GUVO-710624 format. One record per residue (C-alpha): residue number from 1; z, x, y; residue in three letters. Coordinates in nm, 2 decimals, m for minus. Example, Ala and Ser with C-alpha at 12.3 -4.5 7.8 and 13.67 -1.06 7.14 Angstrom:
residues 2
[1 [0.78 1.23 m0.45] "ala"];
[2 [0.71 1.37 m0.11] "ser"];
//
This chain:
residues 221
[1 [m2.13 0.68 1.54] "ile"];
[2 [m2.37 0.39 1.47] "glu"];
[3 [m2.23 0.04 1.46] "ile"];
[4 [m2.42 m0.25 1.31] "tyr"];
[5 [m2.29 m0.60 1.39] "ile"];
[6 [m2.41 m0.89 1.18] "tyr"];
[7 [m2.38 m1.25 1.28] "gln"];
[8 [m2.24 m1.37 0.95] "ser"];
[9 [m2.03 m1.24 0.66] "val"];
[10 [m2.31 m1.34 0.42] "glu"];
[11 [m2.54 m1.09 0.58] "gln"];
[12 [m2.29 m0.81 0.54] "val"];
[13 [m2.21 m0.92 0.19] "gln"];
[14 [m2.58 m0.91 0.10] "ser"];
[15 [m2.60 m0.55 0.23] "ala"];
[16 [m2.28 m0.46 0.03] "leu"];
[17 [m2.36 m0.65 m0.29] "his"];
[18 [m2.49 m0.35 m0.48] "leu"];
[19 [m2.16 m0.17 m0.41] "ala"];
[20 [m1.97 m0.44 m0.60] "gly"];
[21 [m1.78 m0.54 m0.29] "arg"];
[22 [m1.96 m0.86 m0.20] "ala"];
[23 [m1.63 m1.02 m0.07] "trp"];
[24 [m1.58 m0.76 0.21] "gln"];
[25 [m1.66 m0.85 0.57] "ala"];
[26 [m1.73 m0.49 0.67] "gly"];
[27 [m1.76 m0.14 0.56] "gln"];
[28 [m1.75 0.21 0.71] "ala"];
[29 [m1.96 0.50 0.58] "arg"];
[30 [m1.77 0.80 0.73] "pro"];
[31 [m2.00 1.06 0.58] "asp"];
[32 [m2.29 0.89 0.77] "leu"];
[33 [m2.10 0.79 1.08] "gly"];
[34 [m2.20 0.43 1.02] "val"];
[35 [m2.00 0.11 1.05] "val"];
[36 [m2.12 m0.24 0.93] "leu"];
[37 [m1.92 m0.55 1.04] "ile"];
[38 [m1.97 m0.92 1.07] "ala"];
[39 [m1.86 m1.10 1.38] "val"];
[40 [m1.98 m1.46 1.41] "ala"];
[41 [m2.05 m1.60 1.76] "pro"];
[42 [m1.77 m1.82 1.89] "gly"];
[43 [m1.45 m1.83 2.08] "ala"];
[44 [m1.28 m1.58 1.84] "asp"];
[45 [m1.57 m1.33 1.84] "ala"];
[46 [m1.40 m1.08 2.08] "thr"];
[47 [m1.07 m1.07 1.89] "leu"];
[48 [m1.25 m1.04 1.56] "glu"];
[49 [m1.47 m0.76 1.70] "leu"];
[50 [m1.16 m0.57 1.81] "arg"];
[51 [m0.99 m0.61 1.47] "arg"];
[52 [m1.29 m0.51 1.27] "glu"];
[53 [m1.38 m0.21 1.49] "leu"];
[54 [m1.03 m0.08 1.49] "ala"];
[55 [m1.02 m0.10 1.11] "his"];
[56 [m1.35 0.06 1.04] "glu"];
[57 [m1.32 0.33 1.31] "leu"];
[58 [m0.99 0.43 1.16] "thr"];
[59 [m1.17 0.52 0.84] "his"];
[60 [m1.40 0.74 1.04] "leu"];
[61 [m1.11 0.92 1.21] "leu"];
[62 [m0.94 0.97 0.88] "val"];
[63 [m1.26 1.12 0.74] "tyr"];
[64 [m1.28 1.36 1.04] "gln"];
[65 [m0.91 1.46 1.01] "ala"];
[66 [m0.93 1.53 0.64] "thr"];
[67 [m1.27 1.68 0.58] "ser"];
[68 [m1.37 1.84 0.36] "pro"];
[69 [m1.09 1.69 0.15] "gly"];
[70 [m1.15 1.32 0.24] "tyr"];
[71 [m1.23 1.24 m0.13] "gly"];
[72 [m0.87 1.33 m0.21] "his"];
[73 [m0.71 1.09 0.04] "val"];
[74 [m0.53 0.81 m0.16] "pro"];
[75 [m0.68 0.47 m0.10] "arg"];
[76 [m0.34 0.33 0.00] "trp"];
[77 [m0.32 0.58 0.29] "leu"];
[78 [m0.68 0.53 0.41] "asp"];
[79 [m0.67 0.15 0.40] "glu"];
[80 [m0.30 0.13 0.50] "gly"];
[81 [m0.38 0.32 0.82] "leu"];
[82 [m0.69 0.11 0.89] "ala"];
[83 [m0.51 m0.22 0.85] "val"];
[84 [m0.20 m0.10 1.04] "ser"];
[85 [m0.43 m0.01 1.34] "asn"];
[86 [m0.57 m0.36 1.37] "glu"];
[87 [m0.46 m0.50 1.71] "pro"];
[88 [m0.37 m0.84 1.56] "ser"];
[89 [m0.19 m0.84 1.22] "pro"];
[90 [m0.32 m1.06 0.94] "asn"];
[91 [m0.04 m1.31 0.85] "pro"];
[92 [m0.19 m1.36 0.51] "thr"];
[93 [m0.09 m1.00 0.41] "his"];
[94 [0.28 m1.07 0.46] "gln"];
[95 [0.26 m1.40 0.26] "leu"];
[96 [0.07 m1.23 m0.03] "val"];
[97 [0.32 m0.94 m0.03] "leu"];
[98 [0.63 m1.17 m0.04] "gln"];
[99 [0.47 m1.38 m0.31] "ala"];
[100 [0.41 m1.08 m0.53] "ala"];
[101 [0.76 m0.95 m0.46] "leu"];
[102 [0.92 m1.28 m0.57] "arg"];
[103 [0.70 m1.28 m0.89] "ala"];
[104 [0.78 m0.91 m0.96] "asn"];
[105 [0.40 m0.86 m0.95] "ala"];
[106 [0.37 m0.57 m0.70] "leu"];
[107 [0.11 m0.31 m0.79] "leu"];
[108 [0.23 0.05 m0.85] "ser"];
[109 [0.16 0.30 m0.58] "ile"];
[110 [0.00 0.52 m0.84] "glu"];
[111 [m0.25 0.24 m0.90] "thr"];
[112 [m0.33 0.23 m0.53] "leu"];
[113 [m0.42 0.59 m0.52] "cys"];
[114 [m0.76 0.50 m0.67] "ala"];
[115 [m1.02 0.26 m0.53] "pro"];
[116 [m0.90 m0.09 m0.51] "phe"];
[117 [m1.00 m0.35 m0.77] "ala"];
[118 [m1.31 m0.56 m0.69] "ser"];
[119 [m1.12 m0.88 m0.77] "asp"];
[120 [m1.05 m1.04 m0.42] "pro"];
[121 [m0.69 m1.16 m0.49] "ser"];
[122 [m0.59 m0.82 m0.64] "thr"];
[123 [m0.76 m0.64 m0.36] "ala"];
[124 [m0.59 m0.85 m0.09] "gln"];
[125 [m0.25 m0.76 m0.24] "leu"];
[126 [m0.35 m0.39 m0.25] "ala"];
[127 [m0.44 m0.41 0.12] "tyr"];
[128 [m0.10 m0.58 0.20] "ala"];
[129 [0.10 m0.33 0.00] "gln"];
[130 [m0.09 m0.03 0.16] "ser"];
[131 [m0.02 m0.16 0.51] "gln"];
[132 [0.35 m0.21 0.43] "ser"];
[133 [0.38 0.13 0.27] "leu"];
[134 [0.22 0.31 0.57] "val"];
[135 [0.44 0.12 0.81] "gln"];
[136 [0.75 0.22 0.60] "phe"];
[137 [0.64 0.59 0.61] "ile"];
[138 [0.59 0.57 0.99] "arg"];
[139 [0.93 0.42 1.04] "glu"];
[140 [1.11 0.67 0.81] "arg"];
[141 [0.91 0.99 0.87] "tyr"];
[142 [0.75 0.92 1.20] "gly"];
[143 [0.39 1.01 1.31] "ala"];
[144 [0.46 1.36 1.19] "glu"];
[145 [0.49 1.24 0.84] "gly"];
[146 [0.15 1.08 0.86] "ile"];
[147 [0.00 1.40 1.00] "arg"];
[148 [0.15 1.60 0.72] "arg"];
[149 [0.01 1.37 0.46] "leu"];
[150 [m0.34 1.39 0.61] "leu"];
[151 [m0.31 1.77 0.62] "ala"];
[152 [m0.21 1.78 0.26] "ala"];
[153 [m0.50 1.58 0.15] "tyr"];
[154 [m0.73 1.78 0.37] "arg"];
[155 [m0.63 2.07 0.16] "asp"];
[156 [m0.74 1.87 m0.15] "glu"];
[157 [m0.39 1.79 m0.28] "ala"];
[158 [m0.36 1.52 m0.55] "gly"];
[159 [m0.21 1.18 m0.47] "cys"];
[160 [0.14 1.26 m0.59] "ala"];
[161 [0.13 1.63 m0.49] "thr"];
[162 [0.04 1.54 m0.13] "gly"];
[163 [0.34 1.31 m0.10] "val"];
[164 [0.57 1.58 m0.23] "glu"];
[165 [0.43 1.84 0.00] "arg"];
[166 [0.43 1.62 0.31] "ala"];
[167 [0.74 1.41 0.27] "leu"];
[168 [0.95 1.62 0.03] "gly"];
[169 [0.99 1.33 m0.22] "val"];
[170 [0.81 1.23 m0.54] "ser"];
[171 [0.57 0.94 m0.54] "leu"];
[172 [0.81 0.75 m0.76] "glu"];
[173 [1.10 0.81 m0.52] "ser"];
[174 [0.88 0.70 m0.22] "leu"];
[175 [0.79 0.38 m0.41] "glu"];
[176 [1.15 0.31 m0.50] "leu"];
[177 [1.26 0.35 m0.14] "ser"];
[178 [0.97 0.13 m0.01] "trp"];
[179 [1.04 m0.15 m0.26] "arg"];
[180 [1.41 m0.14 m0.17] "ser"];
[181 [1.32 m0.18 0.20] "ser"];
[182 [1.14 m0.50 0.13] "leu"];
[183 [1.47 m0.66 0.04] "glu"];
[184 [1.72 m0.53 0.30] "pro"];
[185 [2.00 m0.75 0.18] "his"];
[186 [1.97 m0.61 m0.18] "ser"];
[187 [1.88 m0.25 m0.13] "ala"];
[188 [2.00 m0.16 m0.47] "trp"];
[189 [1.79 m0.41 m0.65] "gln"];
[190 [1.51 m0.17 m0.73] "ala"];
[191 [1.76 0.08 m0.86] "val"];
[192 [1.93 m0.18 m1.07] "leu"];
[193 [1.59 m0.30 m1.21] "asn"];
[194 [1.51 0.05 m1.32] "ser"];
[195 [1.86 0.12 m1.47] "met"];
[196 [1.93 m0.23 m1.60] "gly"];
[197 [1.93 m0.13 m1.97] "val"];
[198 [2.16 0.17 m1.92] "trp"];
[199 [2.40 m0.04 m1.71] "ile"];
[200 [2.41 m0.30 m1.98] "ala"];
[201 [2.49 m0.04 m2.24] "leu"];
[202 [2.77 0.11 m2.02] "ala"];
[203 [2.93 m0.23 m1.98] "leu"];
[204 [2.92 m0.30 m2.35] "leu"];
[205 [3.09 0.03 m2.42] "leu"];
[206 [3.35 m0.06 m2.16] "leu"];
[207 [3.41 m0.41 m2.27] "ile"];
[208 [3.43 m0.34 m2.65] "ala"];
[209 [3.76 m0.14 m2.63] "pro"];
[210 [3.92 m0.39 m2.39] "ile"];
[211 [3.83 m0.68 m2.63] "ser"];
[212 [3.97 m0.49 m2.92] "phe"];
[213 [4.30 m0.42 m2.75] "ile"];
[214 [4.33 m0.78 m2.63] "ala"];
[215 [4.27 m0.90 m2.98] "gly"];
[216 [4.54 m0.67 m3.12] "lys"];
[217 [4.79 m0.80 m2.86] "arg"];
[218 [4.72 m1.16 m2.95] "lys"];
[219 [4.78 m1.08 m3.32] "ser"];
[220 [5.11 m0.92 m3.23] "gly"];
[221 [5.01 m0.57 m3.34] "leu"];
//
């Protein structure tokens, strides 16, 4: 593994500009065994170095664990593992995730199977969601669930197929369970949101006969 450490984010951004990711502070090239990161000299240099190294080295480990099927690994799994393995959590991720949740602006997991958007704000939300989803999978399915996912994608399974094979649920069911876990005091909220129209119709069908009977009683019929 070759690790290149720059003294400023600008130097790394200049190196990554042609890739359309000029906002990133680092990048791993697993196929080459190369890591590029920026750690500015200062009091926080050691902490930042540990965080960046843990993140980028995770990408290399995922590559080794899933080759030759690394190209089939969903971006949410690859980045979610990398962010989750950082020794010091990024508090901004939780703030971004909660803001999107309140605004009903979460990205679909299917969207996060593909490379993240180049827009910094959208990408930050994608990283936050990926970290949260991977942590949810670890808590519900354990480390074995993560290993089964990596094995499925090593065998070149598709994004949704890999989830079904490794966890025994559909990608849609996984997303519904994860979204519900974000609001523990209203676990049924995600279900209600998806069934709102049908519940409303059922209530109308129930209320209509009651209203009719009540009207007849008032009229003395």
